[in-house]
Z-matrix of the N, CA and C atoms (Angstrom, degrees):
N
C 1 1.438
C 2 1.513 1 108.45
N 3 1.320 2 116.10 1 144.63
C 4 1.449 3 119.97 2 179.37
C 5 1.522 4 109.65 3 -144.09
N 6 1.317 5 115.24 4 146.29
C 7 1.460 6 121.33 5 177.99
C 8 1.521 7 108.13 6 -110.44
N 9 1.327 8 116.68 7 125.25
C 10 1.452 9 122.67 8 177.85
C 11 1.510 10 108.60 9 -100.51
N 12 1.327 11 115.90 10 121.83
C 13 1.447 12 122.40 11 -176.33
C 14 1.528 13 107.93 12 -139.28
N 15 1.343 14 118.19 13 69.40
C 16 1.453 15 119.82 14 -175.43
C 17 1.519 16 113.78 15 -69.18
N 18 1.292 17 117.17 16 -26.39
C 19 1.457 18 121.16 17 -179.24
C 20 1.523 19 107.51 18 -146.20
N 21 1.311 20 115.97 19 101.47
C 22 1.460 21 120.45 20 -168.93
C 23 1.527 22 113.88 21 -59.72
N 24 1.305 23 118.86 22 -18.16
C 25 1.466 24 118.60 23 -176.94
C 26 1.508 25 113.09 24 -72.13
N 27 1.350 26 118.85 25 -19.09
C 28 1.466 27 117.93 26 178.67
C 29 1.509 28 113.80 27 -116.84
N 30 1.291 29 118.19 28 7.91
C 31 1.452 30 120.30 29 171.25
C 32 1.509 31 114.49 30 108.20
N 33 1.330 32 114.78 31 -165.58
C 34 1.455 33 120.52 32 -176.40
C 35 1.528 34 109.21 33 -147.37
N 36 1.326 35 114.05 34 163.97
C 37 1.455 36 121.69 35 175.80
C 38 1.516 37 107.32 36 -123.05
N 39 1.330 38 116.87 37 129.33
C 40 1.451 39 121.67 38 178.08
C 41 1.522 40 108.33 39 -105.96
N 42 1.343 41 115.32 40 131.60
C 43 1.462 42 120.12 41 179.71
C 44 1.526 43 109.75 42 -130.05
N 45 1.318 44 114.55 43 152.99
C 46 1.460 45 122.93 44 174.50
C 47 1.517 46 106.09 45 -121.22
N 48 1.336 47 116.26 46 133.05
C 49 1.451 48 118.74 47 -178.44
C 50 1.505 49 112.42 48 -137.82
N 51 1.339 50 114.11 49 164.97
C 52 1.460 51 120.38 50 176.51
C 53 1.518 52 108.89 51 -145.31
N 54 1.333 53 115.42 52 156.05
C 55 1.453 54 120.20 53 176.45
C 56 1.516 55 108.81 54 -154.48
N 57 1.314 56 115.07 55 165.24
C 58 1.456 57 121.67 56 174.48
C 59 1.521 58 107.47 57 -135.46
N 60 1.312 59 116.63 58 -178.76
C 61 1.458 60 120.26 59 176.91
C 62 1.521 61 109.54 60 -62.88
N 63 1.329 62 117.10 61 -31.76
C 64 1.455 63 121.93 62 -174.54
C 65 1.522 64 114.35 63 -79.40
N 66 1.321 65 116.60 64 -33.34
C 67 1.458 66 117.87 65 -170.93
C 68 1.524 67 111.58 66 -165.85
N 69 1.321 68 114.95 67 157.74
C 70 1.456 69 119.71 68 167.07
C 71 1.514 70 106.69 69 -73.03
N 72 1.296 71 115.98 70 142.19
C 73 1.456 72 119.82 71 -179.88
C 74 1.507 73 111.03 72 -104.98
N 75 1.285 74 113.03 73 -149.50
C 76 1.455 75 121.77 74 -177.54
C 77 1.513 76 112.76 75 -61.23
N 78 1.313 77 114.61 76 148.87
C 79 1.455 78 122.40 77 167.67
C 80 1.522 79 104.53 78 -133.13
N 81 1.312 80 116.06 79 111.05
C 82 1.461 81 122.17 80 -172.81
C 83 1.521 82 109.45 81 -114.81
N 84 1.323 83 116.07 82 127.71
C 85 1.458 84 119.91 83 173.82
C 86 1.520 85 108.15 84 -75.28
N 87 1.311 86 116.42 85 129.41
C 88 1.460 87 122.55 86 179.18
C 89 1.516 88 106.71 87 -101.73
N 90 1.314 89 115.35 88 114.78
C 91 1.463 90 120.94 89 -172.69
C 92 1.529 91 113.69 90 -78.09
N 93 1.316 92 117.07 91 -27.01
C 94 1.465 93 120.06 92 179.67
C 95 1.529 94 108.56 93 -124.53
N 96 1.318 95 116.81 94 176.81
C 97 1.458 96 119.78 95 176.82
C 98 1.517 97 108.37 96 -56.31
N 99 1.316 98 115.32 97 141.15
C 100 1.455 99 119.35 98 -179.88
C 101 1.522 100 108.89 99 -80.19
N 102 1.319 101 115.54 100 111.13
C 103 1.455 102 121.02 101 175.65
C 104 1.523 103 107.78 102 -115.03
N 105 1.300 104 117.66 103 -177.89
C 106 1.462 105 121.06 104 -175.63
C 107 1.528 106 112.19 105 -62.21
N 108 1.316 107 117.69 106 -37.38
C 109 1.465 108 120.52 107 -179.46
C 110 1.525 109 110.91 108 -67.49
N 111 1.323 110 117.11 109 -45.10
C 112 1.464 111 121.08 110 178.33
C 113 1.521 112 110.53 111 -63.68
N 114 1.332 113 116.66 112 -44.82
C 115 1.454 114 120.65 113 -179.87
C 116 1.532 115 110.65 114 -62.35
N 117 1.320 116 116.61 115 -43.80
C 118 1.458 117 120.38 116 179.74
C 119 1.531 118 110.66 117 -61.45
N 120 1.322 119 117.33 118 -39.07
C 121 1.466 120 118.90 119 179.00
C 122 1.530 121 111.05 120 -65.64
N 123 1.321 122 118.23 121 -36.41
C 124 1.470 123 120.95 122 176.60
C 125 1.518 124 109.87 123 -64.47
N 126 1.327 125 116.59 124 -48.27
C 127 1.464 126 120.40 125 -178.37
C 128 1.528 127 110.96 126 -64.39
N 129 1.312 128 117.07 127 -47.83
C 130 1.468 129 120.55 128 -176.08
C 131 1.529 130 112.50 129 -70.35
N 132 1.322 131 117.02 130 -42.72
C 133 1.460 132 120.51 131 -173.26
C 134 1.528 133 114.24 132 -88.35
N 135 1.322 134 117.27 133 -28.10
C 136 1.463 135 120.76 134 -174.66
C 137 1.532 136 112.41 135 -111.28
N 138 1.328 137 116.12 136 -53.83
C 139 1.468 138 120.49 137 -174.15
C 140 1.525 139 111.58 138 -71.18
N 141 1.312 140 116.83 139 -46.85
C 142 1.458 141 120.70 140 -174.77
C 143 1.532 142 112.45 141 -56.37
N 144 1.337 143 120.06 142 -49.12
C 145 1.468 144 118.54 143 178.86
C 146 1.531 145 113.19 144 -61.44
N 147 1.317 146 116.67 145 -36.72
C 148 1.472 147 119.69 146 178.51
C 149 1.524 148 110.41 147 -65.97
N 150 1.314 149 116.45 148 -43.22
C 151 1.468 150 120.16 149 179.74
C 152 1.524 151 110.53 150 -63.67
N 153 1.331 152 117.88 151 -40.28
C 154 1.464 153 120.83 152 178.73
C 155 1.524 154 111.37 153 -64.52
N 156 1.322 155 116.28 154 -38.61
C 157 1.456 156 120.18 155 -179.64
C 158 1.534 157 110.96 156 -73.29
N 159 1.336 158 117.29 157 -44.06
C 160 1.467 159 121.17 158 -176.52
C 161 1.528 160 112.22 159 -74.65
N 162 1.322 161 116.43 160 -31.20
C 163 1.469 162 121.21 161 -176.20
C 164 1.529 163 109.40 162 -131.04
N 165 1.335 164 117.29 163 70.23
C 166 1.467 165 119.87 164 -175.37
C 167 1.527 166 113.96 165 -64.06
N 168 1.328 167 117.65 166 -18.59
C 169 1.469 168 121.01 167 177.89
C 170 1.525 169 112.67 168 -89.58
N 171 1.332 170 117.08 169 3.17
C 172 1.461 171 120.12 170 179.28
C 173 1.512 172 113.57 171 76.77
N 174 1.339 173 117.65 172 18.40
C 175 1.468 174 120.21 173 -175.72
C 176 1.528 175 112.87 174 -98.77
N 177 1.323 176 117.89 175 15.67
C 178 1.455 177 121.27 176 176.72
C 179 1.519 178 111.35 177 -85.04
N 180 1.321 179 115.35 178 160.54
C 181 1.461 180 122.19 179 178.14
C 182 1.516 181 109.08 180 -121.24
N 183 1.332 182 115.99 181 141.38
C 184 1.454 183 121.81 182 177.11
C 185 1.514 184 107.34 183 -123.59
N 186 1.316 185 115.70 184 129.24
C 187 1.461 186 121.24 185 -179.37
C 188 1.517 187 109.30 186 -118.43
N 189 1.285 188 116.23 187 131.04
C 190 1.460 189 122.36 188 173.14
C 191 1.521 190 107.04 189 -127.57
N 192 1.319 191 117.72 190 164.21
C 193 1.467 192 118.40 191 -173.66
C 194 1.529 193 113.89 192 -98.27
N 195 1.308 194 117.46 193 13.11
C 196 1.468 195 122.13 194 176.81
C 197 1.520 196 113.59 195 61.03
N 198 1.323 197 115.56 196 37.06
C 199 1.466 198 119.01 197 168.83
C 200 1.527 199 106.73 198 -59.17
N 201 1.323 200 118.48 199 160.10
C 202 1.463 201 119.59 200 -176.77
C 203 1.532 202 114.62 201 -50.53
N 204 1.323 203 118.36 202 -39.44
C 205 1.469 204 119.12 203 -179.02
C 206 1.532 205 111.34 204 -69.21
N 207 1.334 206 118.52 205 -23.88
C 208 1.467 207 121.25 206 178.28
C 209 1.527 208 111.56 207 -70.41
N 210 1.300 209 116.01 208 -30.13
C 211 1.466 210 120.46 209 -177.56
C 212 1.513 211 114.47 210 -91.17
N 213 1.316 212 117.28 211 1.60
C 214 1.467 213 120.43 212 -179.13
C 215 1.527 214 110.57 213 -61.47
N 216 1.310 215 115.35 214 148.61
C 217 1.463 216 121.14 215 -177.13
C 218 1.523 217 112.44 216 -55.21
N 219 1.343 218 117.89 217 -45.11
C 220 1.462 219 119.43 218 -177.71
C 221 1.529 220 111.65 219 -65.02
N 222 1.315 221 117.04 220 -33.64
C 223 1.464 222 121.45 221 178.48
C 224 1.525 223 109.86 222 -71.08
N 225 1.325 224 116.62 223 -46.88
C 226 1.466 225 120.49 224 179.75
C 227 1.539 226 111.03 225 -62.04
N 228 1.328 227 116.71 226 -40.10
C 229 1.466 228 120.24 227 178.14
C 230 1.530 229 110.91 228 -63.75
N 231 1.331 230 116.97 229 -39.27
C 232 1.460 231 119.85 230 178.80
C 233 1.535 232 110.12 231 -62.71
N 234 1.329 233 116.61 232 -45.42
C 235 1.462 234 119.44 233 178.97
C 236 1.526 235 111.47 234 -62.33
N 237 1.329 236 117.77 235 -37.83
C 238 1.467 237 120.24 236 177.65
C 239 1.526 238 111.00 237 -64.34
N 240 1.325 239 116.84 238 -40.03
C 241 1.466 240 120.68 239 178.91
C 242 1.531 241 112.08 240 -65.05
N 243 1.329 242 117.52 241 -25.53
C 244 1.468 243 122.16 242 -175.61
C 245 1.524 244 112.55 243 -113.80
N 246 1.334 245 117.04 244 22.38
C 247 1.457 246 119.30 245 -174.45
C 248 1.526 247 113.78 246 -64.46
N 249 1.310 248 119.57 247 -20.98
C 250 1.463 249 121.25 248 177.06
C 251 1.521 250 113.44 249 -79.85
N 252 1.338 251 116.43 250 -13.04
C 253 1.464 252 120.47 251 -177.23
C 254 1.526 253 112.50 252 -81.87
N 255 1.318 254 117.06 253 -31.19
C 256 1.460 255 123.71 254 177.13
C 257 1.518 256 107.74 255 -169.09
N 258 1.324 257 115.98 256 167.86
C 259 1.458 258 120.93 257 -178.86
C 260 1.516 259 109.76 258 -99.61
N 261 1.314 260 116.47 259 127.58
C 262 1.455 261 121.86 260 173.42
C 263 1.521 262 107.17 261 -87.66
N 264 1.327 263 116.83 262 116.85
C 265 1.456 264 120.39 263 -179.23
C 266 1.523 265 110.69 264 -71.14
N 267 1.308 266 115.55 265 138.54
C 268 1.468 267 119.44 266 171.10
C 269 1.517 268 106.32 267 -74.27
N 270 1.320 269 116.45 268 137.40
C 271 1.458 270 120.21 269 -172.89
C 272 1.522 271 109.68 270 -146.48
N 273 1.334 272 117.86 271 142.53
C 274 1.474 273 119.03 272 178.98
C 275 1.530 274 111.05 273 -62.31
N 276 1.315 275 117.36 274 143.39
C 277 1.461 276 120.28 275 -179.32
C 278 1.522 277 112.41 276 -58.60
N 279 1.330 278 115.45 277 130.88
C 280 1.456 279 123.84 278 172.93
C 281 1.528 280 112.11 279 41.08
N 282 1.303 281 116.29 280 61.99
C 283 1.464 282 122.69 281 -177.25
C 284 1.527 283 109.77 282 -106.77
N 285 1.344 284 117.87 283 77.58
C 286 1.455 285 120.45 284 -172.43
C 287 1.522 286 114.09 285 -63.19
N 288 1.322 287 118.38 286 -27.87
C 289 1.458 288 119.18 287 -177.92
C 290 1.525 289 111.68 288 -75.01
N 291 1.308 290 117.49 289 -22.31
C 292 1.454 291 121.14 290 177.26
C 293 1.521 292 112.21 291 -93.65
N 294 1.291 293 117.74 292 -22.85
C 295 1.456 294 121.38 293 -175.04
C 296 1.530 295 109.44 294 -76.17
N 297 1.331 296 117.59 295 112.24
C 298 1.465 297 119.36 296 -175.33
C 299 1.521 298 115.05 297 -63.20
N 300 1.311 299 118.08 298 -23.94
C 301 1.468 300 117.99 299 -178.53
C 302 1.525 301 112.10 300 -68.27
N 303 1.335 302 117.14 301 -22.59
C 304 1.467 303 119.45 302 178.25
C 305 1.529 304 110.61 303 -59.70
N 306 1.306 305 116.79 304 -33.40
C 307 1.466 306 120.47 305 178.48
C 308 1.535 307 110.97 306 -69.80
N 309 1.327 308 116.55 307 -33.36
C 310 1.466 309 118.79 308 175.82
C 311 1.524 310 110.85 309 -69.46
N 312 1.338 311 116.86 310 -37.51
C 313 1.468 312 118.87 311 176.04
C 314 1.532 313 109.76 312 -60.64
N 315 1.331 314 116.44 313 -39.26
C 316 1.468 315 119.69 314 177.57
C 317 1.526 316 111.10 315 -61.87
N 318 1.335 317 116.92 316 -40.83
C 319 1.474 318 121.01 317 177.34
C 320 1.531 319 110.36 318 -59.75
N 321 1.313 320 115.96 319 -44.27
C 322 1.468 321 120.35 320 -179.42
C 323 1.530 322 109.99 321 -64.48
N 324 1.330 323 117.13 322 -44.38
C 325 1.472 324 120.09 323 179.25
C 326 1.520 325 111.84 324 -61.33
N 327 1.342 326 117.09 325 -42.53
C 328 1.461 327 120.11 326 178.43
C 329 1.535 328 110.77 327 -61.12
N 330 1.316 329 116.65 328 -43.82
C 331 1.465 330 120.39 329 -179.99
C 332 1.527 331 111.10 330 -62.09
N 333 1.319 332 116.77 331 -40.37
C 334 1.468 333 120.13 332 -179.23
C 335 1.524 334 111.05 333 -69.83
N 336 1.330 335 117.18 334 -38.55
C 337 1.474 336 120.12 335 178.33
C 338 1.524 337 111.77 336 -62.67
N 339 1.326 338 117.51 337 -27.72
C 340 1.463 339 121.60 338 -178.06
C 341 1.529 340 113.02 339 -83.56
N 342 1.322 341 117.42 340 -8.06
C 343 1.463 342 119.89 341 -178.21
C 344 1.525 343 111.50 342 -68.79
N 345 1.332 344 114.42 343 136.37
C 346 1.453 345 120.71 344 173.70
C 347 1.520 346 106.25 345 -132.09
N 348 1.310 347 118.31 346 118.20
C 349 1.460 348 127.06 347 -4.15
C 350 1.529 349 111.30 348 -75.63
N 351 1.301 350 115.28 349 162.76
C 352 1.457 351 121.61 350 175.76
C 353 1.528 352 109.68 351 -69.73
N 354 1.341 353 117.03 352 152.89
C 355 1.476 354 119.14 353 175.13
C 356 1.527 355 109.76 354 -55.55
N 357 1.325 356 115.44 355 137.37
C 358 1.461 357 118.63 356 -175.69
C 359 1.520 358 113.70 357 -109.18
N 360 1.343 359 116.21 358 -0.62
C 361 1.458 360 119.33 359 175.99
C 362 1.535 361 108.02 360 -154.55
N 363 1.318 362 116.37 361 173.98
C 364 1.462 363 120.07 362 -175.01
C 365 1.526 364 112.88 363 -66.82
N 366 1.315 365 117.95 364 -33.00
C 367 1.462 366 120.66 365 177.94
C 368 1.526 367 110.34 366 -65.36
N 369 1.322 368 116.75 367 -44.27
C 370 1.466 369 120.49 368 177.31
C 371 1.522 370 111.31 369 -65.18
N 372 1.334 371 116.88 370 -38.86
C 373 1.463 372 120.17 371 178.31
C 374 1.517 373 110.69 372 -64.30
N 375 1.320 374 117.41 373 -44.44
C 376 1.461 375 121.09 374 178.11
C 377 1.528 376 110.56 375 -59.78
N 378 1.301 377 116.86 376 -43.97
C 379 1.462 378 120.99 377 178.78
C 380 1.533 379 110.70 378 -63.30
N 381 1.318 380 117.13 379 -42.64
C 382 1.468 381 121.54 380 179.81
C 383 1.525 382 111.30 381 -64.27
N 384 1.318 383 117.16 382 -39.03
C 385 1.460 384 121.30 383 178.30
C 386 1.521 385 109.74 384 -62.45
N 387 1.333 386 116.82 385 -48.24
C 388 1.461 387 120.27 386 -179.48
C 389 1.530 388 111.86 387 -64.06
N 390 1.314 389 116.66 388 -39.79
C 391 1.459 390 119.84 389 179.10
C 392 1.532 391 110.64 390 -65.85
N 393 1.322 392 117.14 391 -44.12
C 394 1.468 393 120.60 392 178.95
C 395 1.526 394 110.67 393 -62.89
N 396 1.325 395 117.01 394 -39.76
C 397 1.466 396 122.17 395 178.80
C 398 1.533 397 110.34 396 -60.00
N 399 1.318 398 115.43 397 -47.28
C 400 1.471 399 120.40 398 -176.97
C 401 1.524 400 112.89 399 -68.21
N 402 1.314 401 117.54 400 -18.40
C 403 1.460 402 120.80 401 -177.75
C 404 1.530 403 113.37 402 -95.32
N 405 1.320 404 117.24 403 2.36
C 406 1.467 405 119.12 404 177.74
C 407 1.530 406 108.01 405 -67.74
N 408 1.328 407 117.87 406 125.80
C 409 1.471 408 120.10 407 -178.19
C 410 1.531 409 112.52 408 -67.73
N 411 1.325 410 115.91 409 147.13
C 412 1.471 411 121.88 410 179.30
C 413 1.524 412 111.58 411 -52.43
N 414 1.305 413 117.02 412 -42.59
C 415 1.466 414 120.72 413 -176.05
C 416 1.528 415 111.11 414 -59.70
N 417 1.317 416 117.07 415 -30.31
C 418 1.468 417 121.32 416 -179.82
C 419 1.521 418 110.76 417 -64.47
N 420 1.331 419 117.66 418 -53.35
C 421 1.469 420 118.14 419 -177.39
C 422 1.519 421 111.34 420 -75.65
N 423 1.311 422 118.89 421 -25.74
C 424 1.465 423 120.29 422 175.55
C 425 1.524 424 110.83 423 -66.58
N 426 1.320 425 116.75 424 -43.04
C 427 1.473 426 119.66 425 176.79
C 428 1.529 427 111.36 426 -63.63
N 429 1.320 428 116.39 427 -37.19
C 430 1.465 429 119.31 428 178.93
C 431 1.523 430 111.18 429 -62.97
N 432 1.317 431 117.24 430 -45.61
C 433 1.467 432 120.40 431 178.91
C 434 1.529 433 109.91 432 -62.84
N 435 1.328 434 116.84 433 -43.56
C 436 1.458 435 120.49 434 -179.01
C 437 1.526 436 112.41 435 -66.06
N 438 1.322 437 117.59 436 -23.56
C 439 1.468 438 120.75 437 -178.06
C 440 1.525 439 113.68 438 -81.58
N 441 1.323 440 118.21 439 -16.38
C 442 1.464 441 120.84 440 -174.58
C 443 1.525 442 112.85 441 -58.08
N 444 1.332 443 120.85 442 -50.54
C 445 1.476 444 119.03 443 179.99
C 446 1.534 445 112.78 444 -58.38
N 447 1.323 446 117.07 445 -38.72
C 448 1.466 447 121.61 446 179.69
C 449 1.536 448 110.33 447 -64.87
N 450 1.316 449 116.98 448 -42.50
C 451 1.463 450 120.73 449 -179.35
C 452 1.524 451 111.13 450 -68.26
N 453 1.330 452 116.79 451 -43.26
C 454 1.468 453 120.38 452 178.59
C 455 1.520 454 110.06 453 -62.59
N 456 1.331 455 117.68 454 -42.92
C 457 1.472 456 121.20 455 178.37
C 458 1.523 457 110.91 456 -61.08
N 459 1.332 458 117.22 457 -39.64
C 460 1.465 459 120.45 458 179.04
C 461 1.525 460 111.34 459 -64.94
N 462 1.323 461 116.75 460 -40.15
C 463 1.464 462 120.57 461 178.79
C 464 1.525 463 110.14 462 -66.46
N 465 1.326 464 116.98 463 -43.55
C 466 1.467 465 120.13 464 178.64
C 467 1.522 466 111.04 465 -63.04
N 468 1.319 467 116.58 466 -42.62
C 469 1.470 468 120.87 467 178.53
C 470 1.522 469 111.37 468 -62.13
N 471 1.323 470 116.74 469 -38.11
C 472 1.460 471 121.70 470 179.78
C 473 1.520 472 112.10 471 -81.86
N 474 1.349 473 116.57 472 2.87
C 475 1.465 474 121.83 473 -178.41
C 476 1.532 475 110.74 474 51.28
N 477 1.332 476 113.98 475 48.44
C 478 1.461 477 123.97 476 179.04
C 479 1.529 478 113.29 477 69.12
N 480 1.315 479 117.40 478 9.00
C 481 1.460 480 120.84 479 174.46
C 482 1.516 481 109.96 480 -78.79
N 483 1.315 482 116.34 481 -168.86
C 484 1.462 483 119.71 482 -176.47
C 485 1.525 484 111.38 483 -73.99
N 486 1.320 485 114.31 484 149.79
C 487 1.468 486 122.62 485 177.30
C 488 1.519 487 107.62 486 -133.76
N 489 1.317 488 116.49 487 176.00
C 490 1.471 489 118.67 488 176.80
C 491 1.521 490 111.75 489 -72.21
N 492 1.327 491 117.09 490 -9.21
C 493 1.454 492 120.60 491 179.15
C 494 1.508 493 110.72 492 -89.45
């Protein structure tokens, strides 16, 4: 999830997104603060059907960054109930440098900063975010997915110390 706030005087737009090596996935505007109930509804209503369709044998992986709402009891219980549908990767809490989607958020921010004229209201900003998301080249998210094992290995080797990532 990411919050876009290019000019604080007129507000911000919060979005939640997902992607895989194969494709960019959903980009959902989150109208209120993301809490465990909102997050669970996104996972149950949006992510789960996609995972079932894309990975009918249950061999898909889902990665989240363990934000506080991800660790809520109701969310964890839901994942336990659906553990045969896909694998929830164990992931360090709030690890933005390892989370590949952070790089996609950077791509979206760069695209929006280059717009002339800049979005002048929240509707235009939301539209610009979605357009920038859809224009991310396949090679970008494929490289991000392929880089995860290398980044995790570097962190493990450094015993959670600093790495070039």
